[in-house]
gemmi code that builds the backbone of each chain (N, CA, C; Angstrom):
import gemmi

chains = {
    "A": [
        ("MET", (11.806, 1.146, -17.249), (10.980, 0.990, -16.030), (9.400, 1.944, -16.709)),
        ("ASP", (8.399, 1.133, -16.486), (6.813, 1.603, -16.957), (6.522, 2.186, -15.672)),
        ("ILE", (6.686, 3.585, -15.676), (5.850, 4.594, -14.451), (4.832, 4.414, -14.442)),
        ("LYS", (4.004, 4.367, -15.257), (2.495, 4.576, -15.531), (2.079, 3.397, -15.055)),
        ("LYS", (2.807, 2.037, -15.262), (1.859, 0.819, -14.924), (2.430, 0.945, -13.254)),
        ("VAL", (3.807, 1.605, -12.932), (3.852, 1.239, -11.302), (2.975, 2.247, -10.762)),
        ("ALA", (2.661, 3.234, -11.251), (1.960, 4.229, -10.681), (0.380, 3.776, -10.649)),
        ("LYS", (0.062, 3.256, -11.339), (-1.839, 2.350, -11.475), (-1.517, 1.435, -10.704)),
        ("ASP", (-0.337, 0.497, -10.155), (-0.497, -0.658, -9.595), (-0.309, 0.082, -8.203)),
        ("THR", (0.260, 0.960, -8.179), (0.717, 1.736, -6.544), (-0.846, 2.309, -6.129)),
        ("ALA", (-1.194, 2.865, -7.117), (-2.871, 3.254, -7.037), (-3.918, 2.308, -6.450)),
        ("LYS", (-3.667, 1.448, -6.762), (-4.792, 0.307, -6.677), (-4.317, -0.502, -4.817)),
        ("VAL", (-3.110, -0.617, -4.671), (-2.599, -0.725, -3.417), (-3.156, 0.276, -2.407)),
        ("LEU", (-3.249, 1.458, -2.686), (-3.213, 2.615, -1.662), (-4.801, 2.735, -1.615)),
        ("THR", (-5.625, 2.315, -2.765), (-7.121, 2.543, -2.654), (-7.277, 1.197, -1.768)),
        ("SER", (-6.922, 0.010, -1.797), (-7.273, -1.058, -0.961), (-6.982, -0.809, 0.357)),
        ("TYR", (-5.671, -0.014, 0.612), (-5.421, 0.129, 2.128), (-6.432, 1.186, 2.595)),
        ("LEU", (-6.628, 2.248, 1.693), (-7.875, 3.305, 2.358), (-8.948, 2.333, 2.471)),
        ("THR", (-9.147, 1.803, 1.899), (-10.638, 0.864, 2.228), (-10.589, 0.147, 3.444)),
        ("TYR", (-9.431, -0.551, 3.953), (-8.979, -1.002, 5.033), (-9.279, -0.344, 6.052)),
        ("GLN", (-8.777, 0.703, 5.822), (-8.425, 1.757, 7.145), (-10.076, 2.593, 7.348)),
        ("ALA", (-10.963, 2.829, 6.257), (-12.374, 3.007, 6.465), (-12.983, 2.094, 7.112)),
        ("VAL", (-12.610, 0.559, 6.901), (-13.524, -0.624, 7.631), (-13.184, -0.374, 9.289)),
        ("ARG", (-11.563, -0.194, 9.324), (-11.208, 0.036, 10.522), (-12.200, 1.176, 11.438)),
        ("THR", (-12.271, 2.203, 10.605), (-12.828, 3.548, 11.300), (-14.574, 3.071, 11.717)),
        ("VAL", (-15.042, 2.334, 10.738), (-16.353, 2.045, 10.873), (-16.534, 1.222, 11.904)),
        ("THR", (-15.766, 0.594, 12.119), (-15.733, -0.849, 13.102), (-15.290, 0.006, 14.213)),
        ("GLY", (-14.365, 1.025, 14.534), (-14.354, 1.379, 15.920), (-15.642, 2.280, 16.143)),
        ("GLN", (-16.274, 2.776, 15.228), (-17.431, 3.740, 15.791), (-18.720, 2.552, 16.130)),
        ("LEU", (-18.650, 1.469, 15.484), (-19.669, 0.489, 15.691), (-19.544, -0.009, 16.963)),
        ("ARG", (-18.688, -0.095, 17.463), (-17.969, -0.836, 18.540), (-18.632, -0.001, 19.667)),
        ("GLU", (-18.805, 1.368, 19.471), (-19.505, 2.151, 20.574), (-20.998, 1.872, 20.496)),
        ("ALA", (-21.445, 2.307, 19.287), (-22.964, 2.415, 19.080), (-23.637, 1.148, 18.687)),
        ("ASN", (-22.970, -0.097, 18.367), (-23.427, -1.139, 17.851), (-22.775, -2.134, 17.870)),
        ("PRO", (-22.421, -2.636, 19.036), (-21.455, -4.042, 19.040), (-21.586, -5.239, 18.655)),
        ("PRO", (-22.766, -5.556, 18.472), (-22.784, -6.804, 17.840), (-22.447, -6.593, 16.460)),
        ("LEU", (-23.069, -5.510, 15.570), (-22.738, -5.111, 14.080), (-21.183, -4.965, 13.980)),
        ("ALA", (-20.333, -4.180, 14.946), (-18.998, -4.295, 15.051), (-18.393, -5.549, 14.792)),
        ("ILE", (-18.924, -6.632, 15.647), (-18.435, -7.964, 15.551), (-18.678, -8.649, 14.227)),
        ("TRP", (-19.579, -8.641, 13.754), (-19.989, -9.019, 12.418), (-19.337, -8.528, 11.240)),
        ("LEU", (-19.027, -7.160, 11.633), (-18.243, -6.424, 10.535), (-16.623, -6.887, 10.321)),
        ("SER", (-16.049, -6.945, 12.007), (-14.908, -7.410, 11.780), (-14.733, -9.044, 11.286)),
        ("GLY", (-15.713, -9.674, 11.589), (-15.766, -11.002, 11.208), (-15.784, -11.528, 9.176)),
        ("PHE", (-16.706, -10.345, 8.952), (-16.973, -10.181, 7.606), (-15.598, -9.908, 7.094)),
        ("SER", (-14.532, -8.894, 7.430), (-13.660, -8.336, 6.953), (-12.298, -8.914, 7.263)),
        ("SER", (-12.269, -10.253, 7.524), (-10.933, -10.723, 8.253), (-10.516, -12.031, 7.430)),
        ("THR", (-11.536, -12.559, 6.116), (-10.982, -13.425, 5.620), (-9.949, -13.225, 4.478)),
        ("GLY", (-9.625, -12.108, 4.669), (-8.362, -11.849, 3.542), (-9.106, -11.117, 2.499)),
        ("LYS", (-10.028, -10.997, 1.828), (-11.209, -10.446, 0.848), (-10.705, -8.992, 0.806)),
        ("ILE", (-10.289, -8.358, 1.758), (-10.286, -6.927, 2.065), (-8.728, -6.569, 1.376)),
        ("GLN", (-8.092, -7.513, 0.779), (-7.038, -7.183, 0.090), (-7.367, -6.629, -1.021)),
        ("ASP", (-8.656, -6.992, -1.868), (-8.747, -6.151, -2.765), (-10.237, -5.583, -2.398)),
        ("GLY", (-9.797, -4.048, -2.239), (-10.748, -3.121, -1.786), (-12.491, -3.444, -2.672)),
        ("GLU", (-12.258, -3.232, -4.049), (-13.561, -3.338, -4.729), (-13.961, -4.567, -4.761)),
        ("ALA", (-13.606, -5.645, -4.526), (-14.054, -7.005, -4.930), (-15.026, -7.103, -3.133)),
        ("TYR", (-14.026, -6.590, -2.289), (-14.738, -6.329, -0.832), (-15.819, -5.790, -0.973)),
        ("LEU", (-15.873, -4.144, -1.397), (-17.006, -3.676, -1.520), (-18.494, -4.070, -1.979)),
        ("GLN", (-17.831, -4.752, -3.015), (-19.139, -5.305, -3.815), (-19.742, -6.405, -3.034)),
        ("GLU", (-19.122, -7.134, -2.677), (-19.493, -8.452, -1.308), (-20.474, -7.559, -0.569)),
        ("LEU", (-19.933, -6.345, 0.435), (-20.554, -5.938, 1.663), (-21.712, -5.165, 1.184)),
        ("LEU", (-21.714, -4.787, -0.443), (-22.687, -4.256, -1.008), (-23.942, -5.267, -0.975)),
        ("GLN", (-23.974, -6.522, -0.964), (-25.013, -7.608, -1.052), (-25.564, -7.895, 0.262)),
        ("GLU", (-24.152, -7.881, 1.114), (-24.496, -8.156, 2.641), (-25.282, -7.240, 3.436)),
        ("ASN", (-24.685, -6.032, 3.339), (-25.369, -5.042, 4.051), (-25.021, -3.570, 3.458)),
        ("LYS", (-26.088, -3.075, 2.682), (-25.881, -1.937, 1.832), (-25.660, -0.999, 2.619)),
        ("GLU", (-26.045, -0.783, 3.993), (-26.119, 0.572, 4.835), (-24.390, 0.597, 5.329)),
        ("LEU", (-23.902, -0.502, 5.826), (-22.732, -0.679, 6.347), (-21.616, -0.106, 4.853)),
        ("ALA", (-21.930, -0.898, 3.532), (-21.362, -0.399, 2.475), (-21.268, 0.867, 2.262)),
        ("PHE", (-21.803, 1.706, 2.196), (-22.269, 3.012, 1.996), (-21.853, 3.810, 3.030)),
        ("ARG", (-21.394, 3.339, 3.825), (-20.859, 3.990, 4.954), (-19.061, 4.053, 4.939)),
        ("VAL", (-18.748, 2.610, 4.737), (-17.486, 2.445, 4.635), (-16.903, 3.405, 3.121)),
        ("ILE", (-17.960, 3.480, 2.014), (-17.543, 3.799, 1.029), (-17.221, 5.335, 1.100)),
        ("THR", (-18.306, 6.177, 1.771), (-18.187, 7.414, 2.113), (-17.197, 7.877, 2.926)),
        ("VAL", (-16.637, 7.062, 3.882), (-15.558, 7.237, 5.055), (-14.044, 7.264, 3.987)),
        ("ARG", (-14.095, 5.797, 3.272), (-12.977, 5.976, 2.335), (-12.925, 7.226, 1.460)),
        ("GLU", (-13.934, 7.747, 0.831), (-13.675, 8.679, -0.024), (-13.262, 10.213, 1.036)),
        ("TYR", (-13.770, 10.438, 2.219), (-13.267, 11.195, 3.071), (-11.578, 11.271, 3.341)),
        ("LEU", (-11.378, 9.777, 3.611), (-9.982, 9.735, 3.908), (-9.047, 9.907, 2.739)),
        ("ALA", (-9.610, 9.545, 1.552), (-8.596, 9.943, 0.296), (-8.347, 10.951, 0.317)),
        ("GLU", (-9.646, 12.306, 0.907), (-9.339, 13.756, 0.265), (-8.208, 14.115, 1.512)),
        ("GLU", (-8.571, 13.843, 2.617), (-7.965, 14.027, 3.990), (-6.369, 13.917, 3.935)),
        ("VAL", (-6.261, 12.591, 3.641), (-4.717, 11.899, 3.730), (-4.083, 12.328, 2.532)),
        ("ALA", (-4.348, 12.938, 1.531), (-3.646, 13.101, 0.401), (-2.837, 14.141, 0.441)),
        ("GLU", (-3.183, 15.263, 1.490), (-2.304, 16.250, 1.717), (-1.351, 16.123, 2.161)),
        ("TYR", (-1.392, 15.394, 3.200), (0.027, 14.822, 4.316), (0.787, 13.861, 3.162)),
        ("LEU", (0.057, 12.853, 2.356), (0.729, 11.534, 2.106), (2.019, 11.680, 1.393)),
        ("LEU", (1.863, 12.576, 0.574), (3.138, 12.682, -0.639), (4.069, 12.911, -0.092)),
        ("GLU", (3.866, 14.220, 0.509), (5.035, 14.875, 1.032), (5.786, 14.214, 2.301)),
        ("MET", (4.816, 12.958, 3.106), (5.423, 12.566, 4.086), (6.393, 11.261, 3.342)),
        ("VAL", (5.619, 10.639, 2.377), (6.344, 9.457, 1.568), (7.854, 10.014, 1.099)),
        ("ARG", (7.739, 11.362, 0.443), (8.891, 11.727, -0.388), (9.740, 11.845, 0.786)),
        ("THR", (9.918, 12.781, 1.715), (10.493, 13.132, 2.643), (10.948, 11.938, 3.567)),
        ("GLY", (10.080, 10.746, 3.699), (10.169, 9.700, 4.537), (11.500, 8.987, 3.803)),
        ("ILE", (11.279, 8.838, 2.518), (12.034, 7.968, 1.507), (13.526, 8.672, 1.506)),
        ("GLN", (13.204, 9.977, 1.381), (14.777, 10.636, 1.337), (15.669, 10.378, 2.720)),
        ("GLN", (14.947, 10.570, 3.946), (15.572, 10.227, 5.298), (16.028, 8.799, 5.537)),
        ("ALA", (15.128, 8.158, 5.204), (15.305, 6.547, 5.102), (16.701, 6.359, 4.218)),
        ("ASN", (16.638, 6.759, 3.114), (17.993, 6.692, 2.305), (19.514, 6.999, 2.994)),
        ("MET", (18.723, 8.661, 3.456), (20.142, 9.071, 3.917), (20.760, 8.319, 5.323)),
        ("GLU", (19.536, 7.630, 6.061), (19.807, 7.067, 7.379), (20.811, 5.615, 7.058)),
        ("HIS", (20.191, 4.719, 5.923), (20.779, 3.917, 5.493), (22.439, 4.003, 4.875)),
        ("ARG", (22.548, 5.081, 4.351), (23.675, 5.406, 4.012), (24.467, 5.873, 5.025)),
        ("ARG", (24.007, 6.624, 6.060), (24.865, 6.953, 7.139), (25.349, 5.913, 7.808)),
        ("ARG", (24.362, 5.217, 8.106), (24.505, 3.827, 8.998), (25.852, 3.055, 8.000)),
        ("TYR", (25.724, 2.929, 6.994), (26.583, 2.152, 6.472), (28.070, 2.509, 6.500)),
        ("LEU", (28.094, 4.196, 6.126), (29.478, 4.893, 6.197), (29.973, 4.418, 7.706)),
        ("GLY", (28.778, 4.700, 8.427), (29.278, 4.656, 9.855), (30.205, 3.303, 10.543)),
        ("LYS", (29.445, 2.188, 9.895), (30.196, 1.089, 10.140), (31.394, 0.981, 9.659)),
        ("ILE", (32.036, 1.475, 8.348), (33.169, 1.434, 7.294), (33.894, 2.198, 8.332)),
        ("THR", (33.543, 3.480, 8.982), (34.899, 4.459, 9.832), (35.227, 3.636, 10.945)),
        ("GLN", (34.151, 3.105, 11.548), (34.434, 2.217, 12.883), (35.177, 1.495, 12.700)),
        ("LEU", (35.061, 0.791, 11.579), (36.392, -0.409, 11.206), (37.585, 0.373, 11.290)),
        ("GLU", (37.620, 1.462, 10.438), (38.963, 2.181, 10.149), (39.535, 2.699, 11.234)),
        ("ILE", (38.546, 2.913, 12.409), (39.201, 3.609, 13.475), (40.008, 2.389, 14.683)),
        ("ALA", (38.824, 1.290, 14.360), (39.542, 0.325, 15.322), (40.717, 0.120, 15.028)),
        ("ASP", (40.975, -0.114, 13.565), (42.120, -0.658, 13.118), (42.737, 0.135, 12.004)),
        ("PRO", (43.182, 1.064, 11.892), (43.495, 2.604, 10.980), (44.265, 1.195, 9.452)),
        ("SER", (45.207, 0.225, 9.950), (45.410, -0.367, 8.779), (44.401, -1.417, 8.044)),
        ("PHE", (43.173, -1.348, 8.598), (42.135, -2.303, 8.222), (41.695, -1.660, 6.644)),
        ("SER", (41.809, -2.685, 5.782), (41.644, -2.369, 4.411), (41.337, -3.879, 3.782)),
        ("PRO", (40.542, -4.407, 3.873), (40.330, -5.818, 3.364), (40.829, -6.164, 1.910)),
        ("GLU", (40.803, -5.413, 1.003), (41.458, -5.628, -0.474), (42.808, -5.499, -0.435)),
        ("GLN", (43.452, -4.283, 0.271), (44.887, -4.403, 0.152), (45.623, -4.884, 0.874)),
        ("ARG", (45.335, -5.305, 2.385), (46.258, -5.612, 3.247), (47.019, -6.953, 2.872)),
        ("THR", (48.382, -6.905, 2.653), (49.218, -7.776, 2.422), (50.126, -8.435, 3.629)),
        ("ASP", (50.478, -8.132, 4.899), (50.743, -8.385, 6.165), (50.249, -9.407, 6.900)),
    ],
    "B": [
        ("MET", (-11.660, 9.997, 14.297), (-10.798, 9.784, 13.359), (-9.417, 10.530, 13.456)),
        ("ASP", (-8.371, 9.872, 13.451), (-7.007, 10.144, 13.729), (-6.177, 10.389, 12.257)),
        ("ILE", (-6.637, 11.475, 11.348), (-6.306, 11.549, 10.196), (-4.760, 11.546, 9.858)),
        ("LYS", (-3.838, 12.238, 10.705), (-2.391, 12.234, 10.704), (-1.887, 10.816, 11.189)),
        ("LYS", (-2.546, 9.791, 11.626), (-1.970, 8.472, 12.359), (-2.512, 7.777, 10.964)),
        ("VAL", (-3.659, 7.987, 10.312), (-3.884, 7.232, 9.301), (-2.909, 7.338, 7.871)),
        ("ALA", (-2.685, 8.474, 7.812), (-1.621, 9.261, 6.958), (-0.366, 8.467, 7.013)),
        ("LYS", (0.088, 8.673, 8.334), (1.365, 8.074, 8.584), (1.370, 6.535, 8.462)),
        ("ASP", (0.387, 5.780, 8.734), (0.355, 4.134, 8.282), (0.301, 3.949, 6.799)),
        ("THR", (-0.450, 4.867, 6.320), (-0.660, 4.897, 4.904), (0.813, 5.189, 3.893)),
        ("ALA", (1.493, 5.964, 4.292), (2.640, 6.331, 4.104), (3.688, 5.313, 4.184)),
        ("LYS", (3.632, 4.926, 5.197), (4.563, 3.786, 5.523), (4.429, 2.421, 4.549)),
        ("VAL", (3.017, 2.170, 4.548), (2.441, 1.053, 3.485), (2.995, 1.391, 1.869)),
        ("LEU", (2.795, 2.710, 1.672), (3.284, 2.997, 0.225), (4.836, 3.068, 0.100)),
        ("THR", (5.326, 3.344, 1.262), (7.105, 3.125, 0.933), (7.523, 1.857, 0.716)),
        ("SER", (6.678, 1.182, 1.392), (7.235, -0.387, 1.330), (6.673, -0.875, -0.162)),
        ("TYR", (5.682, -0.621, -0.618), (5.307, -0.894, -1.876), (6.376, -0.421, -2.627)),
        ("LEU", (6.817, 0.834, -2.513), (7.409, 1.373, -3.548), (8.953, 0.427, -3.594)),
        ("THR", (9.085, 0.206, -2.308), (10.508, -0.746, -2.192), (10.249, -2.280, -2.928)),
        ("TYR", (9.443, -2.670, -2.774), (8.995, -3.669, -3.909), (8.828, -3.523, -5.028)),
        ("GLN", (8.338, -2.219, -5.399), (8.462, -1.927, -6.794), (10.066, -1.733, -7.241)),
        ("ALA", (10.951, -0.996, -6.594), (12.201, -0.822, -6.922), (12.831, -2.190, -6.956)),
        ("VAL", (12.764, -3.359, -6.125), (13.295, -4.371, -5.896), (12.911, -5.307, -7.508)),
        ("ARG", (11.541, -5.174, -7.711), (11.242, -5.547, -8.842), (11.907, -4.933, -10.283)),
        ("THR", (12.002, -3.815, -10.100), (12.775, -3.020, -11.267), (14.132, -3.775, -11.397)),
        ("VAL", (14.919, -3.451, -10.188), (16.165, -3.936, -10.175), (16.466, -5.468, -10.813)),
        ("THR", (15.672, -6.373, -10.241), (15.522, -7.673, -10.480), (15.471, -7.874, -12.023)),
        ("GLY", (14.781, -7.341, -12.890), (14.205, -7.248, -14.073), (15.566, -7.051, -14.856)),
        ("GLN", (16.085, -5.667, -14.291), (17.696, -5.084, -14.764), (18.381, -6.193, -15.151)),
        ("LEU", (18.355, -6.969, -13.787), (19.792, -7.907, -13.669), (19.588, -9.308, -14.332)),
        ("ARG", (17.997, -9.450, -14.719), (18.151, -10.664, -15.231), (18.322, -10.647, -16.719)),
        ("GLU", (18.827, -9.277, -17.185), (19.227, -9.330, -18.709), (21.049, -9.430, -18.473)),
        ("ALA", (21.056, -8.611, -17.407), (23.026, -8.074, -17.292), (23.535, -9.098, -16.050)),
        ("ASN", (22.996, -10.063, -15.168), (23.754, -10.984, -14.726), (22.441, -12.024, -13.911)),
        ("PRO", (22.269, -12.611, -14.681), (21.236, -13.683, -14.306), (21.205, -14.202, -12.766)),
        ("PRO", (22.448, -15.162, -12.464), (22.653, -15.628, -11.098), (22.539, -14.400, -10.075)),
        ("LEU", (22.885, -13.030, -10.331), (22.465, -12.423, -8.998), (21.152, -11.683, -9.268)),
        ("ALA", (20.409, -11.868, -10.626), (19.026, -11.351, -10.492), (18.021, -12.807, -9.666)),
        ("ILE", (18.552, -14.214, -9.644), (18.078, -15.142, -9.244), (18.104, -15.207, -7.332)),
        ("TRP", (19.574, -14.701, -7.234), (19.822, -14.368, -5.633), (19.148, -13.523, -5.126)),
        ("LEU", (18.853, -12.153, -5.916), (18.003, -11.218, -5.429), (16.272, -11.765, -5.376)),
        ("SER", (16.234, -12.178, -6.066), (14.899, -12.783, -5.824), (14.266, -13.184, -4.684)),
        ("GLY", (15.508, -14.501, -4.478), (15.291, -15.474, -3.532), (15.554, -14.649, -2.189)),
        ("PHE", (15.993, -13.668, -1.947), (16.723, -12.975, -0.837), (15.419, -12.058, -0.548)),
        ("SER", (14.507, -12.052, -1.506), (13.357, -10.987, -1.560), (12.248, -11.663, -1.120)),
        ("SER", (11.899, -13.195, -0.994), (10.845, -13.644, -1.604), (10.436, -14.328, -0.189)),
        ("THR", (10.902, -13.796, 0.842), (10.549, -14.450, 2.425), (9.949, -13.933, 3.255)),
        ("GLY", (9.069, -12.772, 2.525), (8.052, -11.804, 3.194), (8.728, -10.600, 4.013)),
        ("LYS", (10.242, -10.678, 3.814), (10.594, -9.770, 5.033), (10.495, -8.101, 4.445)),
        ("ILE", (10.277, -8.297, 2.733), (9.987, -7.164, 2.064), (8.847, -6.465, 2.104)),
        ("GLN", (7.808, -7.182, 3.232), (6.610, -6.255, 3.820), (7.123, -5.099, 4.284)),
        ("ASP", (8.277, -5.065, 5.109), (8.892, -4.046, 6.024), (10.127, -3.234, 5.164)),
        ("GLY", (9.657, -2.485, 4.455), (10.851, -1.830, 3.334), (12.128, -1.584, 4.060)),
        ("GLU", (12.137, -0.791, 5.386), (13.428, -0.132, 5.868), (13.944, -1.664, 6.234)),
        ("ALA", (13.384, -2.779, 6.810), (13.931, -3.626, 7.540), (14.479, -4.600, 6.243)),
        ("TYR", (13.976, -4.267, 5.381), (14.792, -5.272, 4.200), (15.975, -4.806, 3.521)),
        ("LEU", (15.863, -3.274, 3.697), (17.009, -2.696, 3.282), (18.371, -2.833, 3.987)),
        ("GLN", (18.040, -2.454, 5.470), (18.839, -2.974, 6.450), (19.691, -4.332, 5.843)),
        ("GLU", (18.826, -5.221, 5.860), (19.490, -6.738, 5.420), (19.987, -6.884, 4.177)),
        ("LEU", (19.587, -5.973, 3.436), (20.584, -6.133, 1.985), (21.905, -5.673, 2.305)),
        ("LEU", (21.448, -4.414, 2.964), (22.854, -3.803, 2.774), (23.787, -4.480, 3.503)),
        ("GLN", (23.572, -5.457, 4.396), (24.731, -6.142, 5.124), (25.030, -7.544, 3.739)),
        ("GLU", (24.005, -7.649, 3.396), (24.395, -8.812, 2.124), (25.069, -8.400, 1.132)),
        ("ASN", (24.517, -7.477, 0.492), (25.114, -6.826, -0.630), (24.730, -5.401, -1.087)),
        ("LYS", (25.850, -4.788, -0.483), (25.679, -3.015, -0.336), (25.319, -2.338, -1.736)),
        ("GLU", (25.912, -2.838, -2.971), (25.479, -2.223, -4.022), (24.092, -2.484, -4.237)),
        ("LEU", (23.686, -3.706, -4.361), (22.428, -3.929, -4.617), (21.330, -3.304, -4.065)),
        ("ALA", (22.082, -3.053, -2.441), (21.262, -2.134, -1.630), (21.017, -0.770, -1.854)),
        ("PHE", (21.966, -0.168, -2.399), (22.154, 1.272, -2.954), (21.340, 1.311, -4.467)),
        ("ARG", (21.415, 0.633, -5.363), (20.503, 0.244, -6.025), (19.250, 0.628, -6.240)),
        ("VAL", (18.820, -0.289, -4.938), (17.400, -0.411, -4.817), (16.958, 1.034, -4.119)),
        ("ILE", (17.762, 1.513, -3.329), (17.683, 2.672, -2.525), (17.015, 3.936, -3.705)),
        ("THR", (18.144, 3.697, -4.649), (18.247, 5.035, -5.742), (16.893, 4.831, -6.541)),
        ("VAL", (16.694, 3.487, -7.178), (15.355, 3.266, -7.897), (14.147, 3.808, -7.178)),
        ("ARG", (14.218, 3.375, -5.799), (12.846, 3.779, -5.033), (12.691, 5.502, -4.821)),
        ("GLU", (13.790, 6.272, -4.883), (13.750, 7.414, -4.685), (13.295, 7.993, -5.922)),
        ("TYR", (13.715, 7.506, -7.029), (13.176, 7.870, -8.173), (11.706, 7.768, -8.710)),
        ("LEU", (11.374, 6.339, -8.264), (10.011, 5.756, -8.313), (9.060, 6.784, -7.375)),
        ("ALA", (9.390, 7.192, -6.205), (8.577, 8.167, -5.325), (8.405, 9.471, -6.128)),
        ("GLU", (9.284, 9.958, -6.670), (9.301, 11.216, -7.416), (8.430, 11.235, -8.593)),
        ("GLU", (8.732, 10.128, -9.579), (7.910, 9.900, -10.834), (6.632, 9.620, -10.725)),
        ("VAL", (6.362, 8.683, -9.610), (5.050, 8.043, -9.423), (4.243, 9.063, -8.779)),
        ("ALA", (4.372, 9.817, -7.718), (3.631, 10.943, -7.168), (2.848, 11.959, -8.049)),
        ("GLU", (3.738, 12.351, -9.096), (2.799, 13.148, -10.115), (1.527, 12.362, -10.384)),
        ("TYR", (1.288, 10.916, -10.676), (-0.219, 10.497, -11.029), (-0.625, 9.821, -9.800)),
        ("LEU", (-0.263, 9.594, -9.045), (-0.777, 9.038, -7.771), (-1.783, 9.378, -7.160)),
        ("LEU", (-1.727, 10.558, -6.848), (-2.812, 11.060, -5.885), (-3.874, 11.480, -6.588)),
        ("GLU", (-3.978, 11.694, -8.244), (-5.212, 11.897, -8.669), (-5.875, 10.764, -9.200)),
        ("MET", (-4.797, 9.812, -9.316), (-5.375, 8.462, -9.783), (-6.233, 7.871, -8.352)),
        ("VAL", (-5.888, 8.291, -7.325), (-6.305, 7.563, -6.134), (-7.514, 8.138, -6.071)),
        ("ARG", (-7.601, 9.601, -5.927), (-8.699, 10.495, -5.775), (-9.987, 10.254, -6.725)),
        ("THR", (-9.290, 10.204, -7.811), (-10.768, 10.393, -9.072), (-10.756, 8.515, -9.338)),
        ("GLY", (-10.107, 7.612, -8.889), (-10.317, 6.102, -8.861), (-11.367, 5.732, -7.887)),
        ("ILE", (-11.033, 6.260, -6.516), (-11.976, 5.991, -5.624), (-13.405, 6.820, -5.904)),
        ("GLN", (-13.324, 7.967, -6.286), (-14.838, 8.560, -6.784), (-15.337, 7.807, -7.828)),
        ("GLN", (-14.910, 7.177, -8.856), (-14.998, 6.658, -9.715), (-15.910, 5.390, -9.411)),
        ("ALA", (-15.108, 4.667, -8.590), (-15.306, 3.203, -7.913), (-16.378, 3.687, -7.048)),
        ("ASN", (-16.511, 4.589, -6.196), (-17.863, 4.582, -5.378), (-19.001, 4.941, -6.376)),
        ("MET", (-18.725, 5.565, -7.564), (-20.018, 6.050, -8.214), (-20.509, 4.676, -8.938)),
        ("GLU", (-19.548, 3.683, -9.348), (-19.887, 2.466, -9.672), (-20.504, 1.644, -8.908)),
        ("HIS", (-20.393, 1.540, -7.582), (-20.565, 0.847, -6.539), (-22.294, 1.012, -6.330)),
        ("ARG", (-22.715, 2.536, -6.560), (-23.951, 3.021, -6.206), (-24.553, 2.772, -7.522)),
        ("ARG", (-24.112, 2.911, -8.782), (-24.824, 2.916, -9.818), (-25.063, 1.433, -10.168)),
        ("ARG", (-24.355, 0.296, -9.879), (-24.836, -1.135, -10.143), (-25.727, -1.365, -8.759)),
        ("TYR", (-25.658, -0.739, -7.486), (-26.936, -1.161, -6.671), (-28.050, -0.556, -6.898)),
        ("LEU", (-28.112, 0.510, -7.602), (-29.487, 1.172, -7.999), (-29.789, 0.331, -9.369)),
        ("GLY", (-28.947, -0.122, -9.952), (-29.439, -0.741, -11.220), (-30.055, -2.167, -10.947)),
        ("LYS", (-29.293, -2.886, -9.641), (-30.135, -3.801, -9.311), (-31.458, -3.732, -8.834)),
        ("ILE", (-31.833, -2.614, -8.073), (-33.077, -2.352, -7.588), (-33.995, -2.100, -8.502)),
        ("THR", (-33.398, -1.343, -9.592), (-34.068, -0.862, -10.780), (-34.805, -2.132, -11.769)),
        ("GLN", (-34.003, -3.008, -11.710), (-34.411, -4.262, -12.289), (-35.239, -5.092, -11.983)),
        ("LEU", (-35.008, -5.032, -10.429), (-36.053, -5.854, -9.768), (-37.479, -4.925, -10.101)),
        ("GLU", (-37.396, -4.053, -9.756), (-38.720, -3.178, -10.084), (-39.473, -3.416, -11.464)),
        ("ILE", (-38.519, -3.333, -12.539), (-39.121, -3.565, -13.659), (-39.474, -4.923, -14.138)),
        ("ALA", (-38.624, -5.835, -13.454), (-39.169, -7.304, -13.993), (-40.583, -7.702, -13.313)),
        ("ASP", (-40.450, -6.875, -11.906), (-41.926, -7.315, -11.000), (-42.431, -5.785, -10.337)),
        ("PRO", (-43.064, -5.338, -11.275), (-43.487, -3.817, -10.781), (-44.116, -3.614, -9.229)),
        ("SER", (-44.602, -4.971, -9.226), (-45.099, -4.929, -7.371), (-43.935, -5.154, -6.695)),
        ("PHE", (-42.741, -5.437, -7.003), (-41.807, -6.340, -6.000), (-41.338, -5.159, -5.043)),
        ("SER", (-41.557, -5.596, -3.946), (-41.274, -4.585, -2.728), (-41.232, -5.617, -1.430)),
        ("PRO", (-39.614, -6.372, -1.040), (-39.575, -7.363, -0.610), (-40.257, -7.191, 0.909)),
        ("GLU", (-40.199, -6.059, 1.674), (-40.797, -5.595, 2.632), (-42.211, -5.794, 2.951)),
        ("GLN", (-43.112, -5.414, 1.908), (-44.282, -5.263, 1.867), (-45.055, -6.049, 1.190)),
        ("ARG", (-44.344, -7.098, 0.421), (-45.160, -8.113, -0.141), (-45.943, -9.067, 0.507)),
        ("THR", (-47.191, -9.196, 0.465), (-47.992, -10.056, 1.105), (-48.653, -11.368, 0.449)),
        ("ASP", (-48.704, -11.360, -0.965), (-49.214, -12.438, -1.999), (-48.387, -13.501, -1.598)),
    ],
}
model = gemmi.Model(1)
for chain_id, residues in chains.items():
    chain = gemmi.Chain(chain_id)
    for i, (resn, *xyz) in enumerate(residues, 1):
        res = gemmi.Residue()
        res.name, res.seqid = resn, gemmi.SeqId(i, " ")
        for name, pos in zip(("N", "CA", "C"), xyz):
            atom = gemmi.Atom()
            atom.name, atom.element = name, gemmi.Element(name[0])
            atom.pos, atom.b_iso = gemmi.Position(*pos), 0.0
            res.add_atom(atom)
        chain.add_residue(res)
    model.add_chain(chain)
structure = gemmi.Structure()
structure.add_model(model)
structure.setup_entities()
């Protein structure tokens, strides 16, 4: 298992996702301040190219540099702010989800046994 | 800007992505040890339901609990190991990407000016 490769790929996904969240934030602000520009940015961002955050920003810089720098600034801010909560949330989230998956699975087994104490699919002979 | 909401959504995306990476790891291991099971897991995982990591694991638990617990274990391991690198990579990655976007943009402006010192799109009259 190549942990560094996984970390690198994960960082790229995370960066692109924060770009998407930054675009959402900027679009939300524009909806108040400049509705036509909000519509333009929504349209520009809706073609799937936002899947790759850096390529998206390259293109946006060509089309509207002010908006691009605004997205860049919000993204940097989000990365700093979100980081504080993020890792702890993912770690404890995964631990809790895993416990939940195990608990539900064990719960199902136990219910089967309570409903029919002799139930044991592998060993039943009667 | 609701930072906690962004952090929560980001954590969910990240958790699902780590589930996907765990499935990739397990599939890779199975390709050596049990090729038919590797093919089965690839097929099971390829229908897009892996986009939601928890829903995917719920279903996998029903179909093949051993595989599900293996994925769960690998995912927990990845989350612990990747965390160390991840935040620093995302933070410095975004800072570097932003500098690069700014540098390229400024580079273009400067090249235009060097190529034609009188170039100034807004003011040109000749």
